[in-house]
N, C-alpha and C positions, 0 to 999 in steps of 0.2 A: 229409963229416963232418957239417959244419955244417948242412946240410940234413937229413940224417937225425936229429940233436938237435932241431930245431925242430919237425918233423915229430912227432916223441916228446912233445914239450912240447903241442903243437896238442891230440895225442890223447887226452892224459890230463885237460887241462881241459875239453874236450866232454865225455869222460865223465862228468866231475863235475857238469857242468852238468843233463845229461841224467838222472842218477840223483836230483837233487836235483827235479825236474820230478816222474819218477814217482813220488818217495817223498810229494810235495804231491798228485799225484791220488789216491794212493791212501788219504791220510788224509781225501779230502772222498769218495770212494765208499765208505767204510767206516763212516760215521755214518748215524744213522734220518733219514731224510728227514722222517719224520712230526713228528719233534721240532726238527727247524731247526737239528740242533747240524753248526754247520761250523767251522773255524779259517781265521783270516785275517789276515795282517799289516796294520797302519794305521801310518802314516808320521804325526808333526806332529797329532795330534789333542789337543787339550787340553781341561781343564777345570778352571776357576777357577784358571788358570795353571798346572796341573799336567800334563805330557807324557805321554801313553799311549804306551807300546812296542806293545801288543797286546791285542786283545780276544776274550774267546771267546761268539761267538752262542749264547744258550740257545734263542730261537725267534724270529721274525721274522714280518711280515706277522700273517696271521688261522690262524696255527698256533696252538695251545693246549696245556698240560701238564693232565691231569686226576689227581686221588687216585686212591689204589688201589681205590676201590669208585664210581671215577667221581660222587662226592657234589660235589665242585667242581672248577671250573676255573681258571684262569689264563692270561690272554693280553689280547689288547687287543680293547678294546670301544668304542662310539660310542653317545651316546642321540638324535643328529641326521645321523648319518653326513658330520658335518662335522670332528669334533675326536674323535681316540682317545684312549685312557686303557689305561695297563697295570694290572689289576686282578683279582682274584678275582672269583668268582659260582658260584651253584649251578648244578650241571650235570644234576641230577635232576629238575627241575621243569620247567614249561613257562613259567613266567611267569618273568622275570629280575628278579634280587635280587643286587645289587652290596655284596660285603662289606667289601672295601678297596680302595683306590684308591693308587696309587703316584703321579704325577704327576698331582696334582689341580691345580695351579695351571697348568700348564705341557705342556698335551697337544701332541700330533701333528697336523698338518694332513692328513698323507698317508699311509694305512696301509702300502701297499708298502715305505715307507721308515723304520717304526717298527722298533724292535729291542731285545729285551731281552737283554744281555750282561754278560759277567763281565769287569769290567777285568783290566788287566796288574797292577795292586795288590790282586787279589781283593775288588773289591766288586762289587755288582749294578746296572746301571745302566740307565736307559731311555735310547735314542739316537736320535735323527733321522740317519739314515743318509744321507741327502742331504746337510746342513751337518754332519756329525759333531758334532753338538752334544750334549752330556749333559743332559739334562732333568732327570733325576733319579737319585739316587744313594744307594745305602745308605750308613751312616755307622758299618759294624763297623771295628773296627783289626785285628782278627785277619785273616789271607786266608782268602777261601773259594775254592772251586773246583767245588762241584756244586750245585744247586737241587733241593729237593723239597719238594711239595706232600701235606701230610697231609690225612687225611680228617676233620680235624677244621676245615679251613680256614684252618690256620696255614701259611705260607710259609716256608720255612727255605732259609737258607743255609749248608752244611757246609764245613768244612775238607778239606784233603786225607786227613786221619785219622777223619773222620765227626762229628767235633765241630761244635757249633750255635754259628756267630760272629751270626747276626743273624736274625731271624726278625721277622714281620709282626704277630704278636701283640702284640709288645713296641710296633708303634707304630699304635694302632687309627684307623681314620678314623672313621664314624659308626655305625657296625655292630658291639656287644658281644655273642660267641659264647663257650658254653660253654667252660670252660676258660682263656678269657682276663681278666686282672687289670687294677682299676685301681688305680692308686697315685699319690702326692702329684706324681708328674710323668707320670702315665699317665692321658690323658683323651680322651675321645669330643669329636668335632667336628663338626657338622651340616655337611648341604652346603649351597651359597651358595642354590641353587631345584633344582625337581624333576629338570632337565636338565642342574646344573653343580655338578660335585661337588668345586668349588673349597670350601676351608674359608670357612663360613659365620658368621652371629653368635653361634650357639648353641652350648653346650657342657655336658659332664657331667662332673664333677669330684669327688672325694675336697675336702670342704670345709676351707679353712686357718680358723685355725691350729691347730683342735683334730684335724682327720682324723677325725672319729666319724662324721661323715654324708654323704650323696652331695647335689651341688647342681647346681642346673640356673642354667646364667649365661649372661646377655648381655654380648657385649663389642661394641663398635664404633670403628672411626676415623674416623667421618664426626664432626667437631667440634662440626657444628652440630648435631648430635642429643646430644652427649655432655656440652655443657658442663652446668656445675652437678651432673652425677651422677658418683656413684663408678663407676669403670669397671674391672673388669666391674662388674655390678650381677646379684644372685641373687635370681630370681624363685618359685624352688622348693625344698625341701628334703625330705628323706627323714625327718628326725628322728634324733636320736642313736640308737647302737646299743644296744639291750637285752641282749644276748647272744646271743639266736636272730632277731631281726628288730630293723627299723627302727621308729621308735615312730609316725612317719606312714606307716605302709605296712602295718595289718594283713592284706594279702592274702598276705601273707610265711607266716604263722602255718598257713595252708590247705594241709594235704597235697596237694602236686603233684610234680610232673617236676623241681624243681630244688633242689640242695643248698647253701645256702650259706654262704662261708667268708669269716670277717674275720681277718684275722692282723695281731697289732699293733695294734689301733684307740687312737684318741687319741693317736697318737704320729704324727712327719713319717716313720715305716718303713712305716703301714697298708698294707696289702692286701687289697683286697675283689674276691671273685669267687665264681663259682657253676661248677656242674657240672649234668650230668641224672641223675637216677636210672632206670635202665633200667626201661621198662613190659613188659607181658607182648606187646605187639606190636613191641617194641624200642625205639630211640629215636626219638621223632619230631625233625621238623628242628625248630627254634626260635630265637629272635635277639631282644634288645634293641633298636633304632633309635632314634636322637636323629634325627628326620625335620627336613626345612630349616623347616619352621613354630615350631621348637622345642618340641616335644613327644617325651616319651620313650616309646617302645611298646614293649610286648612280644606278639610274633608268634610263632605254632605252626602249621604247615604240617598241612592237613587231606587226608590222601589221598584220601577219600572226596569231597569236595567241590572237590578241588584247586584250593582259595584259602588264603591267610595267615588265620587268623583271629585279631583282637586280643583278647589275654586282660586287658590291663590299657595304661592310659597316664595320664599327668600332664604338665601339669596336666589335669583332667578336664574344664575348659572353655579351650577355645582363646583365648579373649579375656584367659585372665590369662597369658598368653606375653607378656614384657616386648618392649614397641615392636614388635609381629608386623605393624601397618598402618603404620609410621613415621609421619612428623608429619602432622598434621592427618588421618590416615587413622581411620577409623571401623570397628571389628571388628564384626559383623553375627552372630558366632557360628556361622555356616554352618560345618561343617568343610571344605567341598570348595572353598570360594570364602568366606573369612572377610571379607574387608576390601572396603571403598567409601572414595568420596568423597562429601562433601557437593554438594548442588547447589551451582554455581557455583565447583567446584574440578574438577581431574582429576587422575590419577596422573604423579607426574612422569615415568616413566617404563610407557609402555605395554607395551612388550616385556618387560619384568621382570615387570610383574604377568602377563600371559601366562603366566609361567613360574614363577609362585605367588613371585615375590620381590618381597615389598612394603615392603621396606628404606626405600625412597625417598620414602614415601607419598606426599601430596596437593600441588599447589598451586593457586594461582587461576587461573582458565582465560584470563584476560588476560595472564597471566604477569609481570604487576606486583606487585612488592613490596606497595605500597598507594596510596592517593590521597588528597589530604584530602577528597574527596567520596565516599568509600567509606561503605556503609550496612552495618546489621547483620542477620544472619540467624538466626533462632531455630533450635536443631538441639535443643532439647526437654532433659530429664534426662539426662546424660550423666557417667558420671567421668573424670577426666583426670588424666594425673601429669605430672611432670617441665615444670611450668612456674613460672615468678617471678610471683607473685600481689602486687599494690598494692591495698591495701583502703583506703577512705576513706567518708565520709557524703555521701551527695547523689541528686539526682535522678538518673532513667535520663538523661535529655539531658545533663546533668554527667558522668556516666560514659562517653557516645559522645563527648563533645567532648573530653574528657582522653584516650582512647583515639586517636583522630583524629590526635593531634597527633605521635603517636611511632610512627614506621614498624614498630617490633617489637612493638607492642601486637596480639594476633592475634585477639582475642576480651574478652568481658565477662561478669561474672556481676553479675546486680541483683535483690535483695530489696524488693521495694516493700512489703513488712510493717514493716521494719528501716529500711527507707530507705538501703541499705549496698551499696557498688560496690565488686568485685572485679574489677580489669581485669587480663588474663591477658598476660604479654611471652615471649616467645622460642619456643620449641615448644611444641605440643600432642600428648602421646603416650598412647595405651592408651586414647582415647577409645570409651567405650563404654556401652551404656542402662545406668543403674543399677540396672535389674531382675535385671541377672544380678550385681551386686556393691554393695553396699549400703554401701560405704565413705563414697559421697559422692552426695549427692542435689541438684544443680544446677540450673536452666536454664541453659545457657550460649548466650551469642549470641557467633557467629562474623565475624569482619571477610569482607566480601565487596565485589565491582566493585557501583559505583552502576549499576544497572539502569534509570535515567529514572522518570518519574512527570510530576504537573503537570498540564498541559492535558491531554497525551493519557489519563492518568487519570480527570480528568473526563468526559471526552467517552465513555469506553469504561462509564463508572456511569449516564452520560445514557441512553444505547444499551441498559443491562440493564434499565435502569427502564421504558422504552418497550416493550422485548418483557414484561416482568412485566406491564404493563398491559394487555395486550392479552390474554395467558394468561388473566387476572381474567376479561374480558369472555367470551371461549370458555368457561371455567369455569361462569359464571352461565348461559349459552345451554344448557348441556346437565346443569344440577341437574336438570332434569325426568325424564332418562334415568337419571341415577345415582341418584336416588331410587327409582326403581323396582326398580333390579336391586342395590340395596345389599344387602339380606338374601341375595340369591343370591350376590353376591360376597364377603360375610361368610364362608359355610359355606364358600366356594372357599379363601378364604384359611385359614382354620382345617385343612381336610385336605392344602395345601399347604405349612404352612408350616413342615413338618419334611421336605421334599422337597427342597430347594434344595441339591441334589448336583449340579454341573456337568458331572461324567465319565459320569452316568447316561443312559440311554436310556428316556425316559418313554413306555410302551406301552398303546394305548388295549386296552378290554376285547375288543372285536371283534377284534384282531389275534390275542390270546392266545387267545382262545376258537378261531380257526383254526388256529393253530399248536401247540396239543395236541389238535386234531379234534374237540373238545367237552371238554375233559379226559377224553379215553377209558382214556389209558395212564396206569395208575398205578403209580408207582415207589415208594411207601411212605408212611406216614403219621407226622408228627411233632404234638409237642404242641398245636401250636395251627393244624392244618391238615393237608390233603394235599397230595404231590407231583405233579406228573405230566411225563411226557416231553412235549417239543415240538422243533418246528420251526420256525426263522424263515424269514422271505421269501430270506433269502439264504446257505440252506441250513444254518444255523448250527444243529447240536443244542444244547439247553437244557434244563434243567429248571425246571418252575414251580412255584410254593411258592403256595398258594390258601389265605388265611386264611379258617375257616370261622367262627371265634367271633368275635363282637363284644366291644368294649370292650377285654379283655386281648389279644386278636389284635388289634387296632389298635395299640395300644401297643407289641406286639411288633414289628409293620411299622415304626413310626416309628423304634425303637428300632435294628433291623437296618440300616433305610436312613442313618440319621445316621451308624453306629458304621463300617460296612465298606464305604459306596460311595465314599471316597476310600483306602480301604488296599489296597495290591496287594504280595503275597508270592508268593513259588513255591508257600509250603504251606500257602496259605490259599484256598479257593473263590470265584472272582471272581463279584462281584454285576454283571450286565450292565444291569439296569434294573428300571423297577418298575411298578404301573397301580394309579394311585388315582380311581377312577370310581365314584363313588355310593357304593354301599356295597361295593363290589370292592376287594378289598386283595390283590395279588397281587407276589411275587419271582420274578425272574428270573434265574436262575445257570447259571453255564456246568455243561454235561451232563458228570457222569462217567462213563464207560461201564461202569469194574468193580464200582462199588455201592459200598456201605457196607463196612468194617473187618467189622462184625458177622454178614455173609454167610458169613465164611471163619472163624467160631469156633463152628463145630459139627462134630461127628465124622462127620456124612454128606455135607459141603459138600468143597469144593474146597479142596485144601491148599496153602498158601502156602510159598515154599522160605523155608529161614534168611536169605538174602540179602536176599530182598524182605521179611520182617519185620523185619529190622534196619534197612533205609533206611526202612521205615513208623515205625518207632521216633523215628529221627531226625528226619525230616522234620514228625511232627507235634511233636515237640519245641520244633523251630525255628519251626514256625506260632506255636504259644502261647508263646514266648519274645518273637516281633516283637510280639503285642497286649500284652505286659506292658512291654517296654521299649524296643522301635522305634518306637512312634507316641508323637505327642506327649503325648497322654494315655494313664495305662496303662489297658487294658482288660480286664476279669474277664470270661471267656466264661460261667463257671458251669455249664455242663452238657456236660463232654468226656466221652465217651462212646463207644465204639465204632461207634454208631450215626453220630455226627457226624465218623467219619473216613472221607472217601469216597475212593476209588482212581481215579486216571485211566487213559488208556491203558496207560502204562506202570509201574502199580502205585505209583506215587509219592503219598505221602500228601497230601490237603488237607484240611484242617480246615474243617468248615461249622457253620451254625445258630449265629449270632451272637445269636438273638433274646434271649437271658436277659444278655446282658452289660451291665453297668455300667461306666460312665466314672467313673474316679477322678483327677481332675486332679492332678498333678504335685507340688502343695502340700498335698495330703491322703495320708496313708498308708491311710486306710481309709474304706469307706463301709459304712452299715448298710443290708441290704437285706432284703426279704422272702426268705424262705426257697425258694429255686428248686432245680433240677436234678433229677436223677435219683436214687433211692435205689437204694446200693448202688456209687455213687460220690461219694457227696458227703460233706466232710470232716465231723470231729466238732464242729468250730465252728459248721457250719450248725445242730446238733439244739439245742445249749446256748444259740444266741441271742447267739455272741460274735460283734464286727466282724468282717466278710468282709474277706479280702485277696485278693492272686493266690496265694497260699500255697494256697487251695481249690482252683484250676484244679492245682494240683503235686499234691494228694493225687487228684484224679481220673485224673489223667494215670499215676498209678502203679497204681491198680485197672486200668487199662485198660490198661496194661504187662503185668502179669501174666497177662492172657487174652491178651495179643498171644504171651506166650512160652510160654502152656499150650495155647493153639489151643482154649482152653474158655472158655464164661463163667462167671462168679466164684461166680455159684449154680446149681447144676443137680445132679441125680442123680450119687451117686458111683460110681466104675466098679463095676460087677456088680453095682447095686442093684436088690432085686427091687420095694420099693414105689416107685411111680410117684409118691407123695407126698411123698415123701421127698427134702430137699433138702440137698445137700451146699454149705455155705460154702468157697470155695476157698482165700482169701488167708491165713487164720491156718496152714493147713498148709502152704500156699505158701513163707511168708515164713519159718517155721520151716527148712523143709528149704533154703531159700537160704542163711541166717545159719549152717545146720552144714555148708555147703560142699556140698552134694547138689542141686546146680542139676539134675543130669540126672533127677530123678525129677519136677520140675516141666514140662521140655520136652516138648512135643508127642510124642505117640508115633508120630505119622502123619510125623514128620521121619526116624526110622529110623536116628538116629544121624549123621545128616549135618547136622551143624553143626557153628558153631566154638564149642566148649566155652567159652574165654575171653571171647568175647562175651556168649554166655549168661550167664554168671557176673556179667558188668561189668551187664547190662540188669537181671539179679534185684536186684541189689545196690542199684542204683538205683531200682527200684520198691521195695524196701524202704524205703531214703530218705526218697522221696516220701511212703509213709504213715505217716509217724511220727504221733503224737498232737498233738505239741506244733508249732504253726507254725514257731517261731522255729527249728527243728532241721531243718524240709526245706530241701531248697537251692532256691534260685530256678530259673525256666527257663532262665536264661542259665546258669547255672551245670550243672544237667541237663545241656544242650548239650555242654559241654565236658566233662562225664564219660562221655558216651555216646561222644563222638569219641576218648576216650582219651589226652586231656591233661592231663585231672586226677586224680589217683588215688582210685579208688572205697575206699573202708574199708568193714570190715564195720560196720551199723549195730545198734542195739540193738532188740529185738523191740519193737514197736509195743505199747504198753500195751494197749489195748484190744483189739487181735486175740490178745495173749497170754492177755487175761481170758477169752476164748473158748475159748482152748484148753486153760487150765490151769483154769477156774474162779474165780480170783482175782476180786476186786471191782473193777469201773474205776471211779475216782472221777469223772470227766468232764474237760470241758475247763472251767475256771473263767475268765467273764468280767474279775471282779474279786472280791476277797477275802471280799465279803459274798454272793455268790452261788454255788449251787452246784446241778448240778443233780441231782435228787433220784435216791436211790439205792432199788432194791430187793434182796431177798436174793440172793445169788449162786446160779446153779445150777452144775451140774457139764457141763464141757465136754470134749471129746478130740479128737484129730485129724479122728474121723468125727462130729461135732458134727451131729446131725438137727435140724432146722429144722422144723415141723408146718406145714405147708399145711390148715388144714381149712375156709377158704372156700371156698365153690361159685361165689359171685358178687363183684361188685368192691364190694360194699357188706357187708363182712363186719365184724364187731364188734372183728378185730384190725385197727388202725391202721395197720400196717405186716406184712402178712401173710407175708413174706420172713423176718423175725425172730422168735423165739419172744421172748414176756415174759420167759423165763430172763435175757434180757439185762439188764445191770445199770443200766438208767435209765429214766423213762418219759417216753415221746417227747410223749406228750399235755401234761404240765405243763411239758417243757422246751422247745418252742416253740409257735409260735402256728400253724404249720400243718403237715402232715404231707402226704405221698404216698398216693395209692392205685392199686392197680395194676389197669391194663385189662388183661383175656384177650385181648380182640377183638383190639387192636392194638398190644398190645404198648408200651402207652405208660402214661405215669404223670402224673395230674392232681391240680392243687393241691386241695389241700380245707382249706378254714377249718373250725378246730375250735372 
């Protein structure tokens, strides 16, 4: 009996254990392997003294969770395959862009052992499964049981009944997304470096105590740098909220994809955020980022070019970011590598500088803090901040002597005019050339290690004197040869003075004569000469432009070489080299196999697909925008037209013929130039004699864009016209149709409705904005690019007054350079949508100075400007004629 009872008890216990194991196996098998959701018991795992009874593993290793439409992913990522972080990033684009990081300060070193779990008390935790240490944990009070990633990039921790108990949007890192709000307690904090997401020195916050503006703030735990400074230190603000925008951010008033919302401003309860306004193409990916160099930047993803476009950034000058280069580091203004050390100094940490973390600044190369034998090196006119200044009167030697007695003296400033000294103690922050910031203009001398002198210097000077003496004797011996060739060398010097461009090849005339087979294959004819096809000795195909007119042609040649010799852009034709030999002036360009855009603007020519046309429109705009805004000096093209837009083997647009370009220094907004360009594309200010700006190119681009949309020239016979001499001016009619929403009437009929109506409307509206009479109303080319890419809302423009006058017969008052000067008016004629423009001249010497435009137009070109253009029927060229 006893054995039977014992057997029954053993059987029941075994059954219980087996059932428990089977249940555990059932739980493991029933979960989704892709999301790595498993359950297991964990014993004696603690965090901050708290004992964890069990954990629910959400994901581990390289597993990820995606949002509904796979825009975002959450999981573990690494920037160097050494440290791993739990974070969120864009999953729908090829370029990694991380928007949120959990364990910023505590990365995990082994990916297979990294896990994201929900703890026994319902918190989200990042766990190192090897040590069972929790490296990061959410701070929710109410328990969570489920994790969900929204399409907006917000990671939610939900309770068992679906309520939100914690969300990542409430704890932003360096990225500000649509729908995310900033508050008195919620701010952005930059990464420490480009590869270290740990909290850095810069943050964006609502500015206390009034909370009516946003502020960029510098803070540091480095006591050596922060001595004597308010910490944190505000180095940029938006200005106060005015009801619909911040006073210091006028860009907020531009119709754009954002809707800003400021709740309870000027109170501690203030909340500021933004949402996206849907566009025709949907919601583009967009974000604000406080980067590791302290600049707040706004990015929008371009689906066409597959890059993040920067729409706005502050501070606009990177050297205005506080303490960017650290102590004794100089800011040079280069956005990619903004910091450098003076001669005699080196980075405190070369490794950190290699990661764009310049906080450590520079130190002396000898690693010594100071020496009584130190000397002083002039570093020029620079500005500086955060240093203690001791001022007194005395000679420079007295300044140096006083500084050398104190190791904390790092440099001095001496004014020889006033015989005053300013000795600098402590740290030197924000060192930068005063040309970029005029707050202070001091020639500073920095204390450096003594590098020797005395006897050695005298010996060097003596050696230099001997060498100079020998050179003088040799120069006397060759004086006769010099005098004989001086005239020739002077002429050669004059010819070559404009051609000192290091990246251009200098061709001989013989080389180019052979490459073009005696200039036998003519590609076209430009304003200053013909263009020929050629093949170089390395089999590279080129286009050779031969200038045929002396004087103006040579001036054009020199302008082109100096302007585009060092400019490289994907949408600009590259200049390979030149020839300047005796009277020969030739330019050598890359050959564009698909010719100029003008070839495709005839109803008898090949028709371009809509996709190609749209790419040409965007590419041309980018090329012109680079000339205006991407170069050190603003470059005005002055002759934008289809003939100067070339197409490569992929039908990508390349802007060519910079011969009419004028350089405008960044310190000047305008340049008075002689009237140039081709009639039909020139802006009204050319005719009125008003000073020309880059907005003249915007007008020409708008006219060209109308031709591209319509697949026709702006001046040609109307559809079904019987009189060959009747010429129809297309832009007034096209502008009216576009403004009225009837863009289909303007689009090239050869496309047979195979085009994007939304893109066509966008191109049409941009074109009409570009051809506004008042240049201040026209957008910049940089803004045109954003309009075409769909990141800026394009509103319906007003009809251009000049074109409206052509259509309605109203009197156009012209463009006024100032209140005392008005373009002379004639009696208004009557024009309708099919206005006829008489073509009575039979040769290029017609009495009508502009044969394409009737005298019924309401201004007199002969009185309005000193020059006008004459049409050359033989080569479709416009020559400049002095009146």
